[in-house]
Steps between C-alpha positions, in 0.01 A plus 500: 500500500676619202876471477680724261707284242812689561472430878422141444815464277714693761354262777563200291869589443542567881352169578716321249809674621436406863435138405829479293683642807345257740565215255866580479536561869338161573719308256816690611436367851527868631241384770706200597616518851858497557814708593641681206846561614809633337730227352735520792215534765345799670654441836837537680606184322628712207794638694618827383250700275759568239394670177676216324239246659195698418427380150289198394758377255781358703804685370617547853657151548818636655380716798672799654385387851716192481871584551727440202638178658151351515444615135773247410375252755825518690647549837690816593809422278336297217554624155364359168757314282721744327535284166215268434629338192229273328223648691214309341157672470362146416571354830235698670202400282572196297751227439659583159749777458374806301739767608780596745686797616877486459725666784229765552492731807141548619600731781218391722233543220459153383155571364648759260773255394235248406272776324797620299592154376277453201378131429594398148291187477218550259249302708607520863290350771284802610160340549358297795470182278880527430605495861217363721675532821680823443414877471704572172583861635870480414425386148228757437751767641744431222238463228539685166266366237594509132263780418713744698830386367448681178627851422332753746274652230354170420407389859129502575376681804260287697209685686431381842196649686444469875131484484456584870728811483867543563520750792859527579590142414660588175554798284299530190685421179835325485671695784472229764659251276771732416576605857528135588738429230268212361640277237187592303357856507266481196181520706258781546343494852161660554176499685289665235193276470387678195784337306433143639410371145836607364713342789707192452437416870270585779586477851217442763641556854320447835156606404325388173274652252382348178626714203234613252726528192500230241801289571741488205647158407826430687451760760647374830299527822689448826370491852731628777439421868738525802245421778376142584191361339316588814556871438459527120188527281332219327605385158221284392354721234845520337517146381682452169604867505837528682808399322745567774514510881743702695503413873718386772442142408784323332272365226402839374600604164689807642576435868486799732665395811535713807866425493750266312812350630753388239823325605836591361585129430240222504768249606585713815188571702660517843787689621693484841411802709745697723228623729293345782154617430380398835747705691345757738141404425289451816154484361338219314201584244380842372198570273394838366141493399182702503249299295351273755238329291685310240339185357771259601460562870866623525417694813370204679799298400737755622318524831506117537881505420534756779397253754814307439761769399530875550314668200495883509216626276541873383203695383127515542481120541734476789613697807846608385520835323754629241365807323513497118695824510775315662498193277882530441561444872238229510697300236821586678347325808409201300862471363651548850265354752293222331585151357174433309240694314143390410478554130125416488294593185127584534407207255624147455502491120740352244814720447357781701815623661553870577739739646415342846739228399747675272549833663388461853656155539785440260583861492604490869707275715217283628360159397162546340235270609255489213117441454333554165605319191580131466832398641610401142431862381730642764774261408453604136567875561689506829860434559580148625442448880408858556159458666281277723145407380224456759366199302818296557376473871187328626394792710642824653623316806724286267633793328588689812691191632714521166550874562619429844750264358627751251518759784722272699744409217660780307662274254158356410350851492770643285441234230187698397735784386747319270319626204608852561764630250391240242266728285304813479129611496479631145261746327276316291414801266140408441434767226831395320370136487155602402625690201727225390214239524260701297763519218560118545136462358654582149728187523431207281528286809220681690188287548200695582333416827213593719365396830174303439419538878721747655275514814588124552865555452502786753257347753491126411531212759793516736601843381409638844423296822344743739655424846608141409836345479670409166676187639 
């Protein structure tokens, strides 16, 4: 049979194209089974579906669905200090003093005060190695590298390309940085892959594809994940390629937490309350959930706990119902009727702490009972004595016994709310920090880095433990 040369060439091109597509799909783990959820979960756990929340970069830290008092972490009459003289940025991330506010009124916007206070140190601790047990967010918020301290006409514009697309995460150009009043606005944000070779930094978020351009020297590659390792693509083929990581983990280069609590004064982490948070509450434990198949067997734990104390499960995993359309009433019920809330994550992984803890739990007048990250991770990010970790108890029966004790002792119960009024959940302004960090590369103090095995860093031993216990 004769094959026309032109047809043979066409057929060859088609076959090669298909093979390339299949190769990329395979190595991107597109066929890997798993639940690809939005960062805040796809079920009722997200609370109110606000526009603020519906963006992958967590600029939503202060939520509209938490009342103003809870924004400030206070009771009904709690107010942030009017004059916080010697308000030290340094206290939140490292031991030495690098900057302070002097008699500055933040007006309930502590994150903006931090962002507006520019770090003057030429070599501030902004990298994981500088502060191994901290997130460095506060320092990064005030970072203004030397390259942008020049006259406006001499400041370089750094190009950042979101390789997987921007969607509505940020406006193209500099507008997002200007709108957020970032300390550094000299960055051009884009998702134009055709200009990848000219970019100063490429951002790979959620799904991964190997770029085809020749990578220029010094180009930063950053991977951005908000889901746990169970629900993110493999990174094996990116060995020795990523310079930075941006995830919820505290050892990421640019930490992207679901929320961040910052105290007004690190020497005053508790405050007497003028409210009995147990008053009028007649129910014990609530849980809003609809994903019943989590890897950590959280549903089974909740059901076992329910044998020893009242546990009301709302959603498709239980018999109680509270429609999403009435989520405001659902959370009012949580505030008024329940003493405890199950802030159970879908994965037991280091640092994996989502809105289930911050918003559903700390954002309401209940004590969060947590399952997910290591107890030390919760202690690192949560206000002191603000939660109960399931791993602190031998089994659900032992936990239930302690909950009954709290239920019968209002003074002991109220000890879990003494953090209120001592700080705020701040906006971590991810894009502001990303822009500043890209400029920091020009500093004489910057030491180029890359992850020789980013897959091991992300999924190494003891990062996730399935349905096991941490302690």
